[in-house]
C-alpha positions in Angstrom: 21.9 -78.7 13.1 22.9 -75.2 12.4 21.2 -72.5 14.7 19.0 -71.6 11.2 17.0 -73.7 9.6 13.7 -74.7 8.3 11.2 -77.6 9.0 10.0 -78.6 5.6 7.0 -81.1 4.7 6.9 -83.6 1.5 3.9 -85.2 0.1 4.9 -88.8 -0.9 3.6 -92.1 -1.7 6.6 -94.0 -2.0 8.8 -92.5 0.5 11.8 -92.0 -1.4 10.3 -88.8 -3.4 8.3 -86.1 -3.8 6.0 -87.9 -6.1 2.0 -87.1 -5.0 -0.7 -84.4 -4.6 -1.5 -83.3 -0.9 -4.9 -84.5 -0.6 -3.9 -87.9 -2.6 -0.8 -88.1 -0.8 -0.2 -91.8 1.4 2.3 -90.0 3.1 4.0 -86.7 4.5 7.6 -87.2 5.5 9.0 -84.3 7.6 12.6 -82.7 7.7 14.5 -80.5 9.7 17.1 -78.6 7.0 19.4 -76.0 7.7 22.5 -74.9 5.3 24.8 -77.9 5.7 22.5 -80.5 7.0 19.4 -82.3 7.1 17.2 -84.3 9.5 14.6 -86.7 9.4 12.0 -85.6 11.7 8.8 -87.8 11.1 6.9 -89.4 8.5 2.5 -89.5 9.0 0.5 -91.6 7.2 -2.7 -91.0 5.7 -6.0 -93.3 4.9 -8.5 -92.3 2.5 -10.7 -95.7 3.7 -14.1 -94.1 2.6 -13.1 -93.4 -0.9 -12.4 -97.1 -3.0 -8.8 -96.5 -5.5 -10.1 -98.8 -8.4 -7.6 -96.9 -10.7 -4.3 -99.8 -9.7 -1.1 -98.7 -9.6 0.0 -96.0 -11.6 -3.4 -96.2 -13.2 -4.4 -92.5 -12.4 -3.9 -89.7 -10.2 -7.8 -89.1 -9.0 -9.3 -85.8 -9.0 -7.4 -82.7 -7.3 -11.0 -81.8 -6.0 -11.3 -84.8 -4.1 -10.5 -83.0 -1.4 -14.0 -81.1 -1.5 -16.1 -84.4 -0.3 -16.6 -86.0 2.6 -14.4 -89.5 2.6 -16.9 -91.4 4.4 -20.6 -89.7 4.6 -20.0 -88.8 8.4 -19.2 -84.9 7.6 -15.8 -85.9 8.4 -13.3 -82.9 6.4 -10.2 -85.2 4.7 -7.8 -82.3 4.5 -8.6 -81.4 8.7 -5.5 -84.6 9.6 -3.1 -83.6 6.7 -3.5 -79.5 7.1 -3.0 -80.3 11.1 -0.1 -82.0 10.8 1.8 -79.0 9.0 1.4 -77.3 12.1 5.2 -77.0 13.2 6.2 -76.6 9.2 7.3 -73.8 7.2 7.1 -74.8 3.8 5.3 -77.9 2.0 6.5 -79.3 -1.3 3.9 -81.0 -3.0 2.9 -82.0 -6.7 -0.1 -79.7 -6.3 -3.1 -78.7 -4.2 -6.6 -77.0 -4.9 -7.3 -74.0 -4.0 -9.2 -74.7 -0.6 -6.3 -76.8 0.4 -3.8 -73.7 -0.3 -5.8 -71.5 1.7 -5.8 -73.8 4.4 -2.2 -74.3 4.2 -1.5 -70.3 3.9 -3.6 -70.2 7.5 -0.6 -72.0 9.0 1.9 -69.8 7.6 3.0 -72.6 5.8 4.7 -71.6 2.7 3.5 -74.3 -0.6 5.8 -75.0 -3.1 4.0 -77.0 -6.2 6.3 -79.2 -7.8 6.1 -79.8 -11.9 7.6 -83.4 -12.0 8.6 -86.0 -9.3 12.0 -85.5 -7.7 13.7 -87.4 -5.2 13.6 -86.4 -1.5 17.1 -85.9 -1.4 17.0 -83.6 -4.4 14.3 -81.1 -3.0 16.4 -81.1 0.7 19.8 -80.0 -1.5 17.7 -77.4 -3.4 16.7 -75.9 -0.3 20.1 -75.9 1.2 21.2 -74.5 -2.4 19.0 -71.3 -1.6 19.7 -71.2 1.8 23.4 -70.9 0.9 24.7 -67.2 0.5 21.4 -64.9 0.5 18.6 -66.8 0.3 15.6 -65.3 -1.6 13.0 -63.4 0.5 10.0 -65.9 0.9 12.7 -67.7 2.2 14.2 -65.6 4.4 10.7 -65.0 6.0 10.2 -68.7 6.7 14.0 -69.5 8.4 13.7 -70.6 12.2 16.1 -69.8 15.2 17.8 -72.6 17.3 14.6 -72.4 19.2 12.3 -72.9 16.9 11.1 -69.3 16.5 11.0 -67.3 12.5 14.0 -65.1 12.4 11.7 -62.7 10.2 8.7 -62.4 11.9 7.9 -60.5 15.6 7.4 -62.1 18.6 3.6 -60.8 18.1 2.7 -62.2 14.8 4.7 -65.6 16.1 1.9 -65.7 18.7 -1.3 -65.5 16.6 
């Protein structure tokens, strides 16, 4: 893996495409991406056991604001595990996320990117690699990490916050 890389997260239901909303995704896959290579890191599976999905396959996406409710009535916040799984990431690719989810993701200094349509994970990675080639956009330069995982565009003091 090249010295400069990003750890990206992609929300997915199929494990082969960016095809899910942040709160409704069944899985999130993680990749380390450099200009010339990518490496699968992990997949995290999520359950929404407290809410039944009676829509069936392809029958509906549910409400984007579902993240405002407790999953099982116990007071558990359904976004906690999703947001916590992004701790080592720089960018989140998703089909959508609520304002509340965006605030929590941003608090971890993770840059959320909302896709307009579903696309294969390989295509998402290839687009990131194209942006990293030459002179990356400013937002991307701020997120790049060195071989030790430290952000290149951020001082050590800010990294430790």
